[in-house]
C-alpha positions as CSV (number, residue, x, y, z in Angstrom):
1,M,120.4,106.2,92.8
2,N,119.8,102.9,92.4
3,F,117.3,101.8,95.3
4,I,117.7,97.9,94.5
5,S,121.7,98.0,94.8
6,E,121.7,100.2,97.7
7,F,119.3,98.0,99.8
8,N,120.9,94.7,98.9
9,K,124.5,96.1,99.6
10,I,123.4,97.2,103.3
11,I,121.5,93.7,103.7
12,S,124.7,92.1,102.7
13,E,127.1,93.9,104.7
14,Q,124.9,93.8,107.9
15,Y,123.3,90.0,107.4
16,P,126.1,88.3,105.7
17,D,124.8,84.8,107.0
18,G,121.0,85.7,105.8
19,L,117.9,87.3,107.2
20,E,117.4,84.9,110.1
21,W,117.0,87.6,112.4
22,G,116.3,85.5,115.8
23,L,113.3,87.8,116.8
24,V,111.9,86.3,119.7
25,G,109.8,88.9,121.5
26,I,109.5,92.4,122.9
27,L,111.4,93.4,126.1
28,T,110.0,95.7,128.7
29,K,111.9,97.8,131.2
30,Q,110.9,95.0,133.9
31,S,113.1,92.6,131.8
32,K,110.0,90.6,130.6
33,V,109.9,89.3,127.1
34,Y,106.4,89.2,125.3
35,T,107.0,86.3,122.9
36,L,106.0,87.0,119.1
37,S,103.0,84.9,117.6
38,Y,103.0,84.2,114.0
39,D,100.2,86.5,113.6
40,S,100.7,88.1,110.0
41,K,99.6,91.7,111.1
42,I,102.4,91.2,114.5
43,L,105.0,89.9,111.7
44,S,104.4,92.6,109.0
45,G,104.9,95.4,111.5
46,M,108.3,93.7,112.5
47,F,109.4,93.8,108.9
48,E,108.8,97.2,108.4
49,I,110.6,97.9,111.8
50,F,113.4,96.0,110.3
51,C,113.4,97.7,107.1
52,E,113.4,101.6,108.7
53,P,116.7,102.0,109.5
54,I,117.9,100.6,106.0
55,V,115.7,103.1,104.0
56,M,117.1,105.9,106.6
57,K,120.8,105.0,105.8
58,I,120.0,105.0,102.0
59,A,118.3,108.4,102.6
60,E,121.3,110.0,104.4
61,K,123.9,108.6,101.6
62,N,121.9,110.2,98.8
63,D,121.5,113.4,101.0
64,L,117.6,112.9,101.1
65,V,114.8,113.2,103.7
66,V,112.7,110.4,105.1
67,E,109.1,111.1,106.1
68,K,107.1,108.0,107.6
69,S,103.1,108.1,106.8
70,S,100.2,107.0,109.6
71,Q,99.4,103.7,109.3
72,T,96.5,103.9,107.1
73,A,98.4,106.2,104.4
74,Y,100.4,105.5,101.5
75,P,103.4,105.1,101.4
76,D,105.5,103.7,104.5
77,F,108.2,106.2,103.9
78,T,108.6,108.8,101.6
79,L,112.1,110.1,100.3
80,F,112.5,113.7,99.1
81,R,115.1,116.3,98.9
82,K,112.7,119.3,99.7
83,Q,108.9,119.1,100.8
84,D,107.9,120.7,97.4
85,D,109.8,118.1,95.6
86,T,108.1,116.6,92.6
87,K,110.4,113.6,92.4
88,K,109.5,112.1,95.7
89,I,110.1,108.4,96.2
90,A,107.7,106.0,97.6
91,V,108.7,103.0,99.5
92,E,106.3,100.2,100.9
93,V,107.3,97.1,102.9
94,K,105.0,94.0,102.3
95,S,105.2,90.5,103.4
96,T,103.4,87.0,103.6
97,Y,104.0,83.5,104.3
98,R,104.6,80.5,102.4
99,K,101.5,78.0,102.1
100,Y,102.0,74.3,100.7
101,N,100.4,72.1,98.2
102,K,99.7,68.6,99.6
103,N,102.7,67.4,97.5
104,G,104.9,69.8,99.5
105,S,105.4,72.4,96.8
106,V,104.8,76.1,97.6
107,K,101.6,77.7,96.5
108,N,101.6,80.6,94.3
109,F,101.7,83.9,96.7
110,S,101.0,87.5,96.0
111,Y,100.8,91.2,97.9
112,T,98.5,93.9,97.9
113,L,100.1,97.1,96.4
114,G,97.9,99.9,97.6
115,S,94.2,101.2,96.6
116,Y,93.2,101.8,92.7
117,K,90.8,104.4,93.7
118,S,91.4,107.4,95.7
119,Y,94.9,109.2,95.4
120,L,95.5,106.9,92.2
121,R,92.3,108.5,90.2
122,D,93.1,112.1,91.7
123,P,96.7,112.3,91.4
124,K,96.6,116.1,93.0
125,G,94.6,115.0,95.9
126,K,95.6,114.0,99.1
127,K,93.2,111.4,100.2
128,N,94.8,108.3,101.9
129,I,98.3,109.6,100.6
130,L,101.3,111.4,102.3
131,Y,101.7,113.6,99.7
132,P,99.9,114.1,96.1
133,Y,100.3,111.2,94.0
134,H,101.7,113.5,90.8
135,E,104.6,114.3,93.4
136,Y,106.3,110.6,93.5
137,K,108.3,109.8,90.4
138,E,109.2,106.2,91.7
139,H,107.4,103.8,93.7
140,W,109.3,100.9,95.0
141,I,108.3,97.8,97.2
142,I,110.2,95.9,99.6
143,G,108.7,92.2,99.9
144,F,109.6,89.5,102.3
145,L,108.4,85.6,101.9
146,Y,108.8,83.4,105.1
147,S,107.9,80.4,106.9
148,R,105.8,80.4,109.9
149,N,106.7,78.7,112.9
150,P,104.0,76.1,114.2
151,E,105.4,76.3,117.7
152,C,104.4,80.3,118.0
153,K,100.5,80.5,118.0
154,I,100.4,82.3,121.2
155,T,101.7,85.1,123.0
156,E,103.4,84.4,126.2
157,I,105.2,86.3,128.9
158,K,108.8,85.0,129.7
159,Q,111.7,86.6,131.6
160,V,114.6,88.0,129.9
161,I,117.2,85.3,130.9
162,E,114.8,82.9,128.9
163,A,115.2,84.6,125.7
164,S,118.2,82.4,124.1
165,Q,115.8,79.4,124.5
166,L,112.5,81.1,122.8
167,K,111.6,80.4,119.3
168,S,111.3,82.9,116.5
169,P,108.3,83.1,114.7
170,F,109.4,82.9,111.3
171,S,112.4,81.4,109.3
172,D,113.6,81.0,105.6
173,I,113.3,84.6,104.9
174,E,113.5,85.5,101.3
175,Y,112.9,89.1,100.0
176,F,112.8,91.4,96.9
177,V,113.2,95.2,96.2
178,Q,111.4,96.1,93.0
179,K,109.4,99.0,91.2
180,K,105.7,98.6,92.0
181,Y,104.4,98.7,88.3
182,K,107.0,95.7,87.9
183,I,105.4,93.3,90.0
184,A,101.7,94.8,89.6
185,G,99.0,92.1,88.3
186,R,95.6,92.9,86.3
187,K,93.2,91.7,89.1
188,P,92.6,93.0,92.7
189,G,94.3,91.8,95.3
190,S,91.8,90.5,97.8
191,G,88.3,89.7,98.1
192,N,86.0,92.8,97.5
193,T,88.5,95.5,98.5
194,T,90.0,97.9,96.0
195,N,93.6,96.8,96.5
196,I,95.8,96.4,93.4
197,G,97.0,92.8,93.3
198,S,100.4,91.9,92.5
199,I,101.4,89.0,90.0
200,K,101.1,85.7,91.3
201,S,104.4,83.1,91.5
202,N,105.5,80.4,93.8
203,T,109.0,81.9,93.9
204,V,110.4,85.1,95.0
205,E,112.8,85.1,91.9
206,D,109.7,86.4,89.4
207,F,109.4,89.3,91.9
208,Q,113.2,90.2,91.9
209,N,113.5,89.9,87.9
210,G,110.3,92.2,87.6
211,D,109.5,90.8,84.3
212,K,105.9,89.9,84.7
213,G,104.0,93.0,85.6
214,F,103.7,96.2,83.4
215,S,106.4,97.5,81.4
216,S,106.5,101.1,82.4
217,K,104.6,103.1,85.0
218,E,102.7,105.0,82.7
219,K,100.8,101.9,81.3
220,F,100.3,100.8,85.0
221,D,98.7,104.2,86.2
222,T,96.4,104.1,83.1
223,Y,95.2,100.6,83.8
224,W,94.3,100.9,86.9
225,K,92.9,104.5,87.1
226,N,90.5,103.0,84.5
227,Y,90.0,99.5,86.4
């Protein structure tokens, strides 16, 4: 299975005009709409929700089962044929927004790619991971880059009849699908945390191409296990 081509095919079929979903809020049974703010924690959840049916469709097409992890465990989705399978596929959804330099150019951006301690240093353990690390053969990242809408700073309650006039909190969405080791950097991803950092770039193409990270999963594992 070529996960990249499978994902891209579904995107092109379902969204021929691009990923401008027009999401504006959360609908209640009382026909009220809670508008979406541009808070990155909220939007990251939206991207995961968007990806779930696509991942499910890929799994169904390839006779695979999909299991979701808890919010604090890696990965977001695990694909496999049976539970004792040692060729499981990990899929993580990541997102970030554009920041700009004074001249208007996009600043370098990056993603965090999970801990370099816990499960990575104990491949047979299950700390912070759905199944032992050694049971995963492939690790994929679905990454999104978007622009925030400055008009969507707060959440408001509107009537559903107003939905067509509401603003979406994000726009100009770009995405990539790539094996984790191909976009992994060599420094932690954020502050004093133990998160693996990705490469840094001001263009999604570098993540799509995957030629600035590690050359193999084995080299990636060795580097971060001993970091």
